[in-house]
C-alpha positions as CSV (number, residue, x, y, z in Angstrom):
1,M,12.3,-13.0,-24.1
2,E,13.0,-10.4,-26.9
3,K,10.9,-7.5,-25.6
4,Y,8.0,-6.9,-23.2
5,I,5.9,-4.0,-21.7
6,S,7.4,-3.0,-18.4
7,H,7.7,-0.5,-15.7
8,S,4.9,2.2,-15.3
9,S,3.2,0.9,-18.5
10,A,3.0,-2.6,-17.1
11,A,1.7,-1.3,-13.8
12,E,-1.1,0.4,-15.7
13,M,-1.9,-2.8,-17.6
14,W,-2.3,-4.6,-14.3
15,D,-4.9,-2.1,-13.2
16,V,-3.2,-1.3,-9.9
17,P,-5.8,0.7,-7.9
18,Y,-5.1,4.5,-8.0
19,I,-1.8,3.9,-9.9
20,E,-1.5,7.6,-11.0
21,E,-1.5,8.7,-7.4
22,V,0.9,6.0,-6.4
23,L,3.5,6.8,-9.1
24,G,3.2,10.6,-8.9
25,N,5.5,12.4,-11.3
26,A,7.1,9.1,-12.3
27,G,4.0,8.1,-14.1
28,N,3.4,11.4,-15.9
29,T,4.4,10.4,-19.3
30,D,2.7,9.3,-22.5
31,L,5.6,6.9,-23.4
32,V,5.1,3.2,-23.4
33,D,7.9,1.4,-21.4
34,I,9.4,-1.5,-23.3
35,T,12.3,-3.7,-22.0
36,V,14.6,-5.6,-24.3
37,S,16.8,-8.6,-23.3
38,A,20.1,-7.2,-24.6
39,H,21.6,-3.7,-24.6
40,K,22.4,-4.0,-28.3
41,A,18.8,-4.5,-29.0
42,R,17.8,-1.1,-27.7
43,Y,16.4,1.2,-30.4
44,R,14.8,4.6,-30.7
45,T,11.2,5.0,-31.7
46,K,8.4,7.4,-31.2
47,N,6.2,7.1,-28.2
48,K,8.2,4.4,-26.5
49,K,10.9,4.4,-23.8
50,I,13.2,1.5,-24.2
51,H,15.0,-0.2,-21.3
52,S,17.3,-3.1,-21.4
53,S,18.2,-6.0,-19.0
54,E,20.6,-8.8,-19.7
55,L,20.2,-10.6,-16.4
56,V,18.3,-13.9,-16.4
57,L,14.7,-13.3,-15.0
58,P,12.9,-15.9,-12.7
59,A,10.4,-18.2,-14.4
60,G,7.2,-16.5,-15.1
61,A,8.6,-13.0,-14.8
62,V,7.1,-12.1,-18.2
63,I,3.6,-13.4,-19.1
64,L,0.9,-13.0,-21.7
65,H,-1.6,-10.5,-20.4
66,K,-4.3,-8.7,-22.3
67,G,-2.8,-10.0,-25.6
68,E,0.7,-8.6,-24.9
69,M,3.8,-9.9,-23.2
70,V,4.0,-7.9,-20.0
71,A,6.2,-7.9,-16.9
72,C,4.5,-9.8,-14.1
73,P,3.3,-7.7,-11.0
74,E,6.3,-8.8,-8.9
75,L,8.8,-7.8,-11.7
76,V,7.0,-4.4,-12.1
77,F,7.6,-3.8,-8.3
78,L,11.3,-4.6,-8.8
79,E,11.6,-2.5,-12.0
80,L,10.1,0.6,-10.3
81,A,12.2,0.3,-7.2
82,S,15.0,2.4,-8.8
83,S,12.7,5.3,-9.9
84,L,10.3,5.6,-7.0
85,S,10.9,7.0,-3.6
86,I,10.9,4.5,-0.8
87,H,7.5,5.7,0.3
88,R,6.0,5.4,-3.2
89,L,7.5,2.0,-3.5
90,I,5.9,0.8,-0.3
91,L,2.6,2.3,-1.3
92,L,2.9,0.5,-4.7
93,G,3.4,-2.8,-2.9
94,L,0.4,-2.2,-0.7
95,Q,-1.8,-1.4,-3.6
96,L,-0.5,-4.5,-5.5
97,C,-1.5,-6.6,-2.5
98,S,-4.9,-4.8,-2.0
99,H,-8.3,-6.4,-2.3
100,P,-11.9,-6.0,-1.1
101,P,-12.5,-7.2,2.5
102,G,-12.9,-11.0,2.7
103,K,-11.9,-11.5,-1.0
104,P,-8.2,-12.2,-1.1
105,S,-8.5,-13.7,-4.6
106,G,-9.1,-10.2,-5.8
107,A,-5.5,-9.1,-5.1
108,I,-3.1,-8.6,-8.0
109,T,-0.4,-10.3,-6.0
110,T,0.5,-11.0,-2.4
111,K,3.3,-10.1,0.0
112,Q,4.4,-13.8,-0.1
113,K,4.6,-13.9,-3.9
114,L,6.6,-10.6,-4.0
115,N,9.1,-11.9,-1.4
116,S,9.5,-15.2,-3.3
117,F,10.1,-13.4,-6.6
118,L,12.7,-11.0,-5.0
119,E,14.5,-14.1,-3.5
120,Q,14.9,-15.4,-7.0
121,A,16.0,-12.0,-8.5
122,R,19.1,-11.2,-6.6
123,G,21.5,-9.0,-8.5
124,H,18.9,-7.1,-10.4
125,F,18.9,-3.4,-10.4
126,G,16.9,-2.0,-7.5
127,H,16.8,-5.4,-5.6
128,R,18.1,-4.0,-2.3
129,K,15.5,-1.2,-2.2
130,A,12.7,-3.5,-3.2
131,L,13.7,-5.9,-0.3
132,R,13.7,-2.9,2.0
133,A,10.2,-1.8,0.9
134,A,8.8,-5.3,1.1
135,K,9.6,-5.5,4.8
136,Y,6.7,-2.9,5.5
137,M,4.1,-4.4,3.2
138,E,0.9,-6.3,4.2
139,N,-1.9,-7.9,2.3
140,G,-5.5,-6.8,2.3
141,S,-5.8,-3.0,2.1
142,A,-9.2,-2.0,0.8
143,S,-8.3,1.4,-0.5
144,I,-5.4,3.8,-1.1
145,M,-6.5,5.9,1.9
146,E,-6.2,2.8,4.1
147,S,-2.8,2.1,2.7
148,I,-1.6,5.6,3.5
149,A,-3.1,5.7,6.9
150,Y,-1.4,2.4,7.6
151,M,2.0,3.7,6.4
152,I,1.7,6.9,8.6
153,L,0.8,5.0,11.7
154,T,3.1,1.9,11.3
155,L,6.3,2.8,9.4
156,P,9.4,3.3,11.6
157,H,10.4,6.9,12.7
158,S,13.3,6.8,10.3
159,L,10.8,6.7,7.4
160,G,8.4,9.3,8.9
161,G,5.9,7.0,10.4
162,Y,4.9,6.6,14.1
163,G,6.3,3.2,14.4
164,L,3.0,1.5,15.7
165,S,3.6,-1.7,13.8
166,G,1.5,-4.9,14.1
167,A,-1.7,-3.8,12.5
168,A,-3.5,-6.1,10.0
169,F,-5.7,-4.9,7.2
170,N,-9.5,-5.7,7.3
171,Y,-9.2,-8.4,9.9
172,E,-12.2,-10.7,9.9
173,I,-14.2,-10.9,13.0
174,V,-16.9,-13.5,13.2
175,I,-20.2,-12.6,15.0
176,K,-21.9,-15.7,16.4
177,N,-24.5,-14.3,18.8
178,K,-27.9,-14.5,17.1
179,A,-28.9,-11.1,18.5
180,E,-25.9,-9.6,16.6
181,M,-27.0,-11.2,13.2
182,R,-30.2,-9.2,12.6
183,S,-28.5,-7.5,9.6
184,G,-28.1,-10.8,7.9
185,H,-24.3,-10.9,8.2
186,I,-22.0,-12.9,10.4
187,R,-18.7,-11.3,9.6
188,R,-17.3,-7.8,10.2
189,Y,-14.0,-6.5,9.1
190,A,-11.8,-4.0,11.1
191,D,-10.0,-1.6,8.8
192,L,-6.8,-1.8,10.8
193,Y,-6.6,-4.3,13.6
194,Y,-4.1,-4.8,16.4
195,R,-5.0,-8.4,17.4
196,Q,-2.9,-8.6,20.7
197,A,-4.5,-5.4,22.0
198,K,-7.9,-6.2,20.6
199,L,-8.1,-2.7,19.2
200,A,-9.5,-1.6,15.8
201,V,-8.8,1.6,13.9
202,E,-11.8,2.4,11.7
203,Y,-11.0,4.9,8.9
204,E,-14.0,7.3,8.2
205,S,-13.5,8.6,4.6
206,F,-15.5,11.6,3.4
207,A,-15.7,9.9,0.0
208,Y,-17.5,6.8,1.2
209,H,-18.8,7.5,4.6
210,S,-20.5,11.0,4.4
211,S,-24.1,10.0,3.8
212,P,-26.4,9.3,6.7
213,S,-26.8,5.7,5.5
214,E,-23.1,5.1,5.4
215,L,-22.5,6.8,8.7
216,G,-25.3,4.7,10.2
217,K,-23.6,1.4,8.9
218,D,-20.3,2.5,10.4
219,A,-22.0,3.1,13.8
220,I,-23.6,-0.4,13.7
221,R,-20.3,-2.0,12.7
222,S,-18.4,-0.2,15.5
223,A,-21.1,-1.2,18.1
224,L,-20.8,-4.9,17.0
225,L,-17.0,-4.8,17.3
226,E,-17.3,-3.2,20.7
227,S,-19.8,-5.8,21.7
228,K,-17.1,-8.5,21.2
229,G,-14.7,-6.6,23.6
230,I,-12.9,-4.9,20.8
231,E,-11.9,-1.2,21.4
232,V,-12.6,1.0,18.4
233,M,-10.7,4.2,17.5
234,R,-12.1,6.2,14.6
235,L,-9.7,8.1,12.3
236,S,-11.4,10.7,10.2
237,T,-10.3,12.3,6.9
238,I,-9.9,15.6,8.7
239,Q,-7.6,14.0,11.3
240,L,-5.5,12.2,8.7
241,Y,-4.9,15.4,6.6
242,D,-4.3,17.7,9.6
243,R,-0.7,16.9,10.6
244,E,-1.1,17.9,14.2
245,A,-4.4,16.2,14.7
246,C,-2.8,13.0,13.1
247,R,0.1,13.2,15.5
248,V,-2.3,13.5,18.5
249,F,-4.2,10.4,17.2
250,A,-1.1,8.4,16.8
251,F,0.1,9.3,20.4
252,N,-3.4,8.3,21.8
253,L,-3.2,5.0,19.7
254,A,0.2,4.4,21.2
255,N,-1.2,4.9,24.7
256,R,-4.0,2.4,24.0
257,L,-1.5,-0.1,22.8
258,G,0.5,0.3,26.0
259,K,3.5,1.8,24.1
260,R,5.5,4.9,25.0
261,M,6.3,6.8,21.8
262,Q,9.6,8.7,21.8
263,I,10.6,10.1,18.3
264,R,14.4,10.4,18.3
265,A,15.2,9.6,14.7
266,K,17.1,12.4,12.8
267,G,15.1,13.7,9.9
268,F,11.8,12.5,11.2
269,N,10.0,15.8,10.5
270,H,11.1,15.9,6.8
271,M,10.4,12.2,6.2
272,N,6.9,12.6,7.8
273,L,6.3,15.4,5.4
274,L,7.4,13.3,2.5
275,L,5.2,10.5,3.7
276,R,2.2,12.8,4.0
277,E,2.8,14.1,0.5
278,L,1.3,10.7,-0.6
279,L,-2.1,12.0,0.5
280,P,-4.1,12.9,-2.6
281,D,-4.1,16.6,-3.5
282,R,-1.3,17.4,-1.1
283,K,1.4,19.9,-2.3
284,P,4.6,18.1,-3.3
285,V,7.6,18.1,-1.1
286,T,11.1,17.4,-2.5
287,E,11.5,13.6,-2.4
288,I,14.5,11.7,-1.2
289,Y,15.2,8.5,-3.1
290,L,16.6,6.1,-0.7
């Protein structure tokens, strides 16, 4: 392949949800990222940032998309590993694998496809960091706020999270009782679900859950989940944005899961601040590129 659109420009072409928030300062440029297949083929031109890579790419790494030759989503993830912080890279992965509840075909890619691609791309720049980030990815987030809440609650203490791993995004729960089907639906989706503990974390966003109608739907959904023996904890936007309130929520969640949380990792506080900097409209903290 002689040249193709890559890096941040390719991410934008794949319509990654909230890509500007995901990339942060790394995406603040009007330049188009182009990768060429040989160092000697690099050239200077207006409005373009030229990269080069002479390593052999896995089959299907560059494909025709919207009339242009573009890095596939999995290659974009690998390309951006070297320029994004570990937190932003994990968030990018979650957003690449996001989709509306119950509609996995709506995802740009999947955790499984990303891991398969990385297995075939050993030796490429950023590969080690990409593998590390992929360990913390899951399919099925329905929004960037769900993705960030998931990261804060589940990432290990060394990355600033509370280490409450094991949650699944938008887990499908089938309602079979006829009395529970008056709304005409037979399925409900828990935002974050700990299957073994039968515990759901429902994120209540101001953006989508502030009207009486939406709040009513949330209450009905929670009641249906609880009727199936599922404990429901509600995480509000205020709690998520307030660091102390979020910490209290996490410790309460740990208790409900039967886990004893002891944070001993050096640098947890700073990494937690960096992680929380992903929240939209937060003031930036100096990032560490691990």
